[in-house]
PANU-21263 format. One record per residue (C-alpha): y, z, x. Coordinates in steps of 0.25 Angstrom, whole numbers, plus 5000, padded with zeros to 4 digits. Example, Ala and Ser with C-alpha at 12.3 -4.5 7.8 and 13.67 -1.06 7.14 Angstrom:
<recs>
v: 4982, w: 5031, u: 5049
v: 4996, w: 5029, u: 5055
</recs>
This chain:
<recs>
v: 5000, w: 5000, u: 5000
v: 5012, w: 4995, u: 5008
v: 5026, w: 4989, u: 5005
v: 5037, w: 4984, u: 5014
v: 5050, w: 4990, u: 5013
v: 5063, w: 4983, u: 5009
v: 5073, w: 4977, u: 5018
v: 5085, w: 4987, u: 5020
v: 5076, w: 4999, u: 5018
v: 5079, w: 5006, u: 5031
v: 5094, w: 5006, u: 5028
v: 5092, w: 5014, u: 5015
v: 5084, w: 5024, u: 5023
v: 5096, w: 5026, u: 5033
v: 5106, w: 5026, u: 5021
v: 5099, w: 5039, u: 5016
v: 5100, w: 5046, u: 5029
v: 5087, w: 5045, u: 5037
v: 5092, w: 5045, u: 5051
v: 5087, w: 5037, u: 5062
v: 5085, w: 5044, u: 5076
v: 5090, w: 5036, u: 5088
v: 5077, w: 5036, u: 5095
v: 5064, w: 5032, u: 5089
v: 5057, w: 5033, u: 5102
v: 5061, w: 5048, u: 5103
v: 5055, w: 5050, u: 5089
v: 5042, w: 5044, u: 5092
v: 5041, w: 5052, u: 5104
v: 5042, w: 5065, u: 5097
v: 5029, w: 5074, u: 5099
v: 5020, w: 5077, u: 5088
v: 5006, w: 5075, u: 5083
v: 5002, w: 5061, u: 5077
v: 5002, w: 5060, u: 5062
v: 4987, w: 5059, u: 5062
v: 4985, w: 5072, u: 5070
v: 4995, w: 5079, u: 5060
v: 4986, w: 5074, u: 5048
v: 4974, w: 5079, u: 5055
v: 4980, w: 5092, u: 5058
v: 4984, w: 5094, u: 5044
v: 4971, w: 5090, u: 5038
v: 4964, w: 5099, u: 5048
v: 4972, w: 5110, u: 5042
v: 4967, w: 5107, u: 5028
v: 4979, w: 5098, u: 5023
v: 4974, w: 5085, u: 5017
v: 4984, w: 5075, u: 5022
v: 4988, w: 5061, u: 5017
v: 4998, w: 5053, u: 5025
v: 5003, w: 5039, u: 5025
v: 5014, w: 5034, u: 5034
v: 5020, w: 5019, u: 5032
v: 5030, w: 5011, u: 5040
v: 5039, w: 5006, u: 5029
v: 5043, w: 4993, u: 5036
v: 5029, w: 4988, u: 5038
v: 5023, w: 4995, u: 5026
v: 5011, w: 4999, u: 5036
v: 5005, w: 5013, u: 5035
v: 5006, w: 5019, u: 5049
v: 4997, w: 5031, u: 5045
v: 4988, w: 5035, u: 5033
v: 4979, w: 5047, u: 5031
v: 4972, w: 5050, u: 5018
v: 4983, w: 5040, u: 5013
v: 4977, w: 5037, u: 4999
v: 4972, w: 5051, u: 4996
v: 4978, w: 5057, u: 4983
v: 4986, w: 5070, u: 4987
v: 4994, w: 5080, u: 4979
v: 5008, w: 5076, u: 4983
v: 5016, w: 5088, u: 4979
v: 5031, w: 5083, u: 4978
v: 5028, w: 5070, u: 4984
v: 5025, w: 5066, u: 4970
v: 5040, w: 5066, u: 4968
v: 5040, w: 5053, u: 4976
v: 5031, w: 5046, u: 4965
v: 5040, w: 5052, u: 4954
v: 5053, w: 5047, u: 4961
v: 5048, w: 5033, u: 4963
v: 5043, w: 5032, u: 4949
v: 5057, w: 5037, u: 4944
v: 5065, w: 5027, u: 4953
v: 5055, w: 5016, u: 4949
v: 5055, w: 5019, u: 4934
v: 5070, w: 5024, u: 4931
v: 5078, w: 5017, u: 4942
v: 5087, w: 5022, u: 4953
v: 5099, w: 5023, u: 4944
v: 5092, w: 5030, u: 4932
v: 5100, w: 5042, u: 4925
v: 5094, w: 5053, u: 4917
v: 5102, w: 5054, u: 4904
v: 5104, w: 5065, u: 4894
v: 5110, w: 5061, u: 4881
v: 5120, w: 5070, u: 4872
v: 5124, w: 5067, u: 4858
v: 5129, w: 5074, u: 4846
v: 5121, w: 5072, u: 4833
v: 5125, w: 5079, u: 4820
v: 5133, w: 5089, u: 4828
v: 5121, w: 5093, u: 4837
v: 5121, w: 5090, u: 4852
v: 5109, w: 5081, u: 4855
v: 5104, w: 5080, u: 4870
v: 5094, w: 5069, u: 4873
v: 5086, w: 5072, u: 4886
v: 5085, w: 5062, u: 4897
v: 5077, w: 5072, u: 4906
v: 5088, w: 5073, u: 4916
v: 5083, w: 5081, u: 4928
v: 5097, w: 5082, u: 4935
v: 5104, w: 5093, u: 4926
v: 5106, w: 5102, u: 4938
v: 5118, w: 5112, u: 4939
v: 5128, w: 5109, u: 4951
v: 5125, w: 5094, u: 4951
v: 5133, w: 5083, u: 4944
v: 5121, w: 5081, u: 4934
v: 5121, w: 5096, u: 4931
v: 5121, w: 5102, u: 4917
v: 5135, w: 5107, u: 4918
v: 5140, w: 5093, u: 4920
v: 5132, w: 5088, u: 4908
v: 5136, w: 5099, u: 4899
v: 5151, w: 5097, u: 4903
v: 5150, w: 5082, u: 4900
v: 5143, w: 5085, u: 4886
v: 5155, w: 5094, u: 4883
v: 5164, w: 5083, u: 4886
v: 5156, w: 5073, u: 4877
v: 5156, w: 5083, u: 4865
v: 5171, w: 5085, u: 4867
v: 5173, w: 5070, u: 4867
v: 5167, w: 5069, u: 4853
v: 5174, w: 5081, u: 4848
v: 5161, w: 5089, u: 4846
v: 5165, w: 5104, u: 4849
v: 5153, w: 5110, u: 4841
v: 5138, w: 5107, u: 4840
v: 5127, w: 5110, u: 4830
v: 5117, w: 5112, u: 4841
v: 5110, w: 5105, u: 4853
v: 5097, w: 5097, u: 4852
v: 5090, w: 5093, u: 4864
v: 5081, w: 5081, u: 4863
v: 5071, w: 5079, u: 4873
v: 5066, w: 5065, u: 4870
v: 5053, w: 5062, u: 4877
v: 5055, w: 5074, u: 4887
v: 5044, w: 5082, u: 4881
v: 5032, w: 5089, u: 4885
v: 5028, w: 5099, u: 4896
v: 5039, w: 5103, u: 4906
v: 5030, w: 5103, u: 4919
v: 5019, w: 5093, u: 4923
v: 5005, w: 5096, u: 4923
v: 5000, w: 5104, u: 4935
v: 5013, w: 5112, u: 4938
v: 5010, w: 5127, u: 4942
v: 5013, w: 5134, u: 4929
v: 5015, w: 5147, u: 4937
v: 5027, w: 5141, u: 4944
v: 5034, w: 5136, u: 4932
v: 5046, w: 5145, u: 4935
v: 5048, w: 5139, u: 4949
v: 5059, w: 5129, u: 4950
v: 5049, w: 5118, u: 4955
v: 5042, w: 5119, u: 4942
v: 5054, w: 5117, u: 4933
v: 5052, w: 5111, u: 4919
v: 5056, w: 5097, u: 4915
v: 5060, w: 5093, u: 4901
v: 5070, w: 5086, u: 4892
v: 5081, w: 5096, u: 4895
v: 5081, w: 5103, u: 4909
v: 5093, w: 5109, u: 4917
v: 5093, w: 5113, u: 4932
v: 5079, w: 5106, u: 4935
v: 5072, w: 5116, u: 4926
v: 5077, w: 5128, u: 4933
v: 5087, w: 5139, u: 4933
v: 5095, w: 5144, u: 4945
v: 5099, w: 5159, u: 4946
v: 5105, w: 5168, u: 4957
v: 5100, w: 5182, u: 4959
v: 5109, w: 5192, u: 4966
v: 5112, w: 5207, u: 4967
v: 5120, w: 5213, u: 4956
v: 5128, w: 5225, u: 4956
v: 5118, w: 5234, u: 4949
v: 5103, w: 5235, u: 4950
v: 5101, w: 5220, u: 4945
v: 5102, w: 5207, u: 4952
v: 5111, w: 5197, u: 4946
v: 5106, w: 5184, u: 4941
v: 5115, w: 5172, u: 4940
v: 5110, w: 5160, u: 4933
v: 5115, w: 5147, u: 4939
v: 5108, w: 5136, u: 4931
v: 5106, w: 5131, u: 4921
v: 5119, w: 5133, u: 4915
v: 5114, w: 5140, u: 4903
v: 5115, w: 5155, u: 4898
v: 5102, w: 5161, u: 4903
v: 5100, w: 5175, u: 4899
v: 5093, w: 5184, u: 4910
v: 5082, w: 5194, u: 4906
v: 5077, w: 5205, u: 4914
v: 5083, w: 5208, u: 4928
v: 5081, w: 5208, u: 4943
v: 5083, w: 5221, u: 4949
v: 5090, w: 5223, u: 4963
v: 5081, w: 5229, u: 4974
v: 5085, w: 5235, u: 4987
v: 5071, w: 5230, u: 4993
v: 5073, w: 5216, u: 4998
v: 5058, w: 5213, u: 4996
v: 5058, w: 5218, u: 4982
v: 5071, w: 5211, u: 4980
v: 5065, w: 5197, u: 4980
v: 5056, w: 5200, u: 4968
v: 5063, w: 5194, u: 4956
v: 5060, w: 5184, u: 4946
v: 5069, w: 5175, u: 4937
v: 5063, w: 5166, u: 4927
v: 5068, w: 5158, u: 4914
v: 5061, w: 5161, u: 4901
v: 5066, w: 5157, u: 4888
v: 5079, w: 5154, u: 4893
v: 5081, w: 5167, u: 4900
v: 5080, w: 5171, u: 4914
v: 5070, w: 5183, u: 4916
v: 5073, w: 5191, u: 4928
v: 5064, w: 5201, u: 4935
v: 5062, w: 5208, u: 4949
v: 5072, w: 5212, u: 4959
v: 5082, w: 5206, u: 4969
v: 5086, w: 5212, u: 4983
v: 5099, w: 5220, u: 4981
v: 5105, w: 5214, u: 4994
v: 5101, w: 5200, u: 4991
v: 5111, w: 5188, u: 4992
v: 5106, w: 5181, u: 4980
v: 5094, w: 5173, u: 4976
v: 5094, w: 5159, u: 4969
v: 5083, w: 5157, u: 4959
v: 5079, w: 5143, u: 4954
v: 5067, w: 5143, u: 4944
v: 5062, w: 5134, u: 4933
v: 5065, w: 5137, u: 4918
v: 5056, w: 5137, u: 4907
v: 5066, w: 5133, u: 4896
v: 5074, w: 5121, u: 4901
v: 5078, w: 5116, u: 4888
v: 5082, w: 5129, u: 4883
v: 5091, w: 5131, u: 4895
v: 5096, w: 5116, u: 4894
v: 5101, w: 5119, u: 4879
v: 5107, w: 5132, u: 4883
v: 5115, w: 5127, u: 4895
v: 5120, w: 5115, u: 4886
v: 5124, w: 5124, u: 4875
v: 5131, w: 5134, u: 4884
v: 5139, w: 5123, u: 4891
v: 5143, w: 5117, u: 4878
v: 5148, w: 5131, u: 4872
v: 5154, w: 5134, u: 4886
v: 5162, w: 5121, u: 4884
v: 5167, w: 5125, u: 4870
v: 5157, w: 5118, u: 4861
v: 5151, w: 5127, u: 4850
v: 5138, w: 5126, u: 4842
v: 5138, w: 5127, u: 4827
v: 5130, w: 5122, u: 4815
v: 5144, w: 5117, u: 4809
v: 5147, w: 5108, u: 4821
v: 5151, w: 5094, u: 4817
v: 5140, w: 5085, u: 4815
v: 5144, w: 5074, u: 4825
v: 5136, w: 5063, u: 4830
v: 5140, w: 5058, u: 4844
v: 5135, w: 5052, u: 4857
v: 5140, w: 5062, u: 4868
v: 5135, w: 5058, u: 4882
v: 5123, w: 5055, u: 4891
v: 5122, w: 5063, u: 4904
v: 5115, w: 5056, u: 4916
v: 5110, w: 5060, u: 4929
v: 5103, w: 5051, u: 4940
v: 5088, w: 5049, u: 4943
v: 5092, w: 5049, u: 4958
v: 5097, w: 5064, u: 4957
v: 5083, w: 5068, u: 4951
v: 5075, w: 5061, u: 4961
v: 5084, w: 5067, u: 4972
v: 5080, w: 5081, u: 4967
v: 5065, w: 5077, u: 4966
v: 5063, w: 5071, u: 4979
v: 5073, w: 5077, u: 4989
v: 5072, w: 5091, u: 4983
v: 5058, w: 5090, u: 4976
v: 5062, w: 5094, u: 4963
v: 5050, w: 5094, u: 4954
v: 5059, w: 5095, u: 4941
v: 5067, w: 5082, u: 4945
v: 5054, w: 5074, u: 4947
v: 5047, w: 5078, u: 4934
v: 5060, w: 5077, u: 4925
v: 5063, w: 5064, u: 4931
v: 5049, w: 5059, u: 4928
v: 5050, w: 5063, u: 4914
v: 5062, w: 5054, u: 4913
v: 5054, w: 5043, u: 4919
v: 5044, w: 5045, u: 4908
v: 5055, w: 5046, u: 4897
v: 5061, w: 5033, u: 4902
v: 5048, w: 5025, u: 4905
v: 5038, w: 5031, u: 4895
v: 5047, w: 5037, u: 4884
v: 5040, w: 5050, u: 4889
v: 5048, w: 5061, u: 4896
v: 5036, w: 5070, u: 4897
v: 5030, w: 5074, u: 4910
v: 5018, w: 5065, u: 4908
v: 5027, w: 5054, u: 4904
v: 5035, w: 5055, u: 4917
v: 5022, w: 5055, u: 4925
v: 5017, w: 5043, u: 4918
v: 5030, w: 5036, u: 4920
v: 5029, w: 5039, u: 4935
v: 5015, w: 5033, u: 4935
v: 5020, w: 5020, u: 4928
v: 5032, w: 5019, u: 4938
v: 5023, w: 5021, u: 4950
v: 5013, w: 5011, u: 4946
v: 5025, w: 5001, u: 4944
v: 5030, w: 5004, u: 4958
v: 5017, w: 5005, u: 4965
v: 5007, w: 4997, u: 4958
v: 4993, w: 5002, u: 4954
v: 4993, w: 5017, u: 4957
v: 4982, w: 5024, u: 4964
v: 4971, w: 5030, u: 4956
v: 4973, w: 5043, u: 4964
v: 4988, w: 5044, u: 4960
v: 4989, w: 5056, u: 4951
v: 5003, w: 5059, u: 4944
v: 5005, w: 5072, u: 4937
v: 5019, w: 5075, u: 4939
v: 5031, w: 5069, u: 4947
v: 5035, w: 5081, u: 4956
v: 5022, w: 5084, u: 4963
v: 5021, w: 5099, u: 4958
v: 5008, w: 5096, u: 4951
v: 4995, w: 5096, u: 4959
v: 4989, w: 5085, u: 4951
v: 4997, w: 5074, u: 4958
v: 4990, w: 5065, u: 4968
v: 4996, w: 5054, u: 4977
v: 4992, w: 5048, u: 4990
v: 5001, w: 5047, u: 5003
v: 4998, w: 5032, u: 5002
v: 5004, w: 5031, u: 4988
v: 5017, w: 5039, u: 4992
v: 5020, w: 5030, u: 5004
v: 5018, w: 5018, u: 4996
v: 5027, w: 5024, u: 4985
v: 5038, w: 5027, u: 4995
v: 5037, w: 5013, u: 5002
v: 5039, w: 5006, u: 4988
v: 5051, w: 5015, u: 4985
v: 5057, w: 5012, u: 4998
v: 5056, w: 4997, u: 4994
v: 5063, w: 5000, u: 4981
v: 5078, w: 5000, u: 4977
v: 5078, w: 5015, u: 4977
v: 5073, w: 5017, u: 4991
v: 5086, w: 5023, u: 4996
v: 5088, w: 5033, u: 4984
v: 5073, w: 5037, u: 4986
v: 5075, w: 5040, u: 5001
v: 5088, w: 5048, u: 4998
v: 5080, w: 5056, u: 4988
v: 5070, w: 5061, u: 4998
v: 5072, w: 5073, u: 5006
v: 5077, w: 5070, u: 5020
v: 5070, w: 5077, u: 5032
v: 5078, w: 5088, u: 5038
v: 5090, w: 5085, u: 5029
v: 5088, w: 5088, u: 5014
v: 5078, w: 5091, u: 5002
v: 5064, w: 5096, u: 5004
v: 5065, w: 5090, u: 5019
v: 5077, w: 5098, u: 5023
v: 5070, w: 5107, u: 5032
v: 5060, w: 5097, u: 5037
v: 5061, w: 5086, u: 5048
v: 5073, w: 5093, u: 5054
v: 5070, w: 5087, u: 5068
v: 5069, w: 5072, u: 5073
v: 5065, w: 5068, u: 5059
v: 5077, w: 5074, u: 5052
v: 5083, w: 5064, u: 5042
v: 5072, w: 5054, u: 5045
v: 5062, w: 5058, u: 5034
v: 5064, w: 5057, u: 5019
v: 5052, w: 5062, u: 5011
v: 5047, w: 5070, u: 4999
v: 5040, w: 5083, u: 5002
v: 5030, w: 5089, u: 4993
v: 5024, w: 5103, u: 4992
v: 5015, w: 5111, u: 4983
v: 5004, w: 5121, u: 4986
v: 4993, w: 5113, u: 4994
v: 5002, w: 5101, u: 4995
v: 5013, w: 5096, u: 5005
v: 5018, w: 5081, u: 5006
v: 5029, w: 5073, u: 5012
v: 5032, w: 5058, u: 5009
v: 5043, w: 5049, u: 5013
v: 5049, w: 5042, u: 5024
v: 5052, w: 5044, u: 5039
v: 5061, w: 5035, u: 5047
v: 5056, w: 5032, u: 5061
v: 5067, w: 5023, u: 5065
v: 5078, w: 5014, u: 5059
v: 5068, w: 5004, u: 5056
v: 5055, w: 5012, u: 5053
v: 5053, w: 5020, u: 5040
v: 5039, w: 5027, u: 5038
v: 5035, w: 5031, u: 5024
v: 5025, w: 5042, u: 5023
v: 5017, w: 5052, u: 5014
v: 5011, w: 5065, u: 5019
v: 5003, w: 5072, u: 5008
v: 4996, w: 5085, u: 5011
v: 4986, w: 5093, u: 5002
v: 4979, w: 5106, u: 5006
v: 4972, w: 5118, u: 5000
v: 4981, w: 5128, u: 4993
v: 4974, w: 5140, u: 5001
v: 4982, w: 5144, u: 5013
v: 4976, w: 5139, u: 5027
v: 4982, w: 5145, u: 5040
v: 4977, w: 5133, u: 5047
v: 4985, w: 5123, u: 5038
v: 4996, w: 5115, u: 5045
v: 5010, w: 5116, u: 5038
v: 5010, w: 5104, u: 5029
v: 5025, w: 5102, u: 5030
v: 5026, w: 5103, u: 5045
v: 5014, w: 5094, u: 5047
v: 5021, w: 5084, u: 5038
v: 5034, w: 5084, u: 5046
v: 5025, w: 5082, u: 5059
v: 5018, w: 5070, u: 5052
v: 5031, w: 5063, u: 5048
v: 5036, w: 5065, u: 5063
v: 5022, w: 5059, u: 5067
v: 5025, w: 5047, u: 5058
v: 5036, w: 5043, u: 5068
v: 5025, w: 5041, u: 5079
v: 5016, w: 5032, u: 5071
v: 5016, w: 5018, u: 5076
v: 5021, w: 5007, u: 5067
</recs>
């Protein structure tokens, strides 16, 4: 499976900031084990390892090991989702939320927007402010109520196989028709003046009551044992916080995203002077359409590895392509688009979700390299590269590749228990780009002799520079 790269591809690489070191000879002279030796060491330590390295210009594979073996990809699954989204929706696609008044009631028609994050230009505060202006424009100062219309965005909020005992964690945030803040709340805990810690709710912009309390403790160790979770639209607090602490930020998934969406909207409208009354004028009017770009969602999905943005965006793909905004509709639409992009899909390919948190996904390193190769031959090659974390610079690779490879690696990381992966591109010289995929699966049980997967992957990428070809 090989395809040639388009003319002009390397300038695109340079445009998104992958640096070229001055002396390729010096790079190739860097000491280190061969790629084959590193793979053998990993497997001797109990890590089943699949690796493919391809020269982009020639389309020739320079190294293959267990290339077609189906592996659990973890967040490398997001590469499949992103390719499907760009292919199916187009680079300029915008999510849309429609607002209208019908018989005096505010109707909100979901477009599945994943980008409603505070302190961004697409945040809920900006959306609600524009909504107030639209209501003012039609002289509507009172409403009979709010009706949230989900359209086809129905069904379960989390994919099959996600760990139910971790649903309060930010990486397990729910998806759905109406979700603010990527399905999470943010709060700051810090010492109060009495015996209780203070809890400051930062997002979403809604009135959220706090039940229970977090006591202050003079014991630093005991002062780290606290809990803050959302249940039924309230935050439930328990445990203790260190009295001399400097403050602690909590980001956790919510259980009632639609309730908080409605509450935040009503609070913003009332704060802007609008009232709610059964006697409000029975006006009918089109108000506005709020839009945000697909590019912002894929940046969060790939560079920062947001599970929420991957899953929520796929639901939109399902709604657009299959009139089915459920999680299942999104996965089926992803399969459709991958088949359109790649041709016949391998029988071993298993798609359960778009983020890679499910352990039921299966993909090969061979498939991932071919996928990246084809994306780099597409019209969205540059935005794809810009969306990947850059080694030693940003995203999930900010603290990796800080040596000679700083700025020269763009890749997607992936980690869940028993899985570590890294797939992307590395620049060898101004005229040489190598596409690679490293997928590692290993037993969940701890093994003292097991090499560190991430450190091994970093060495493997460096070893790719020494491959002939």
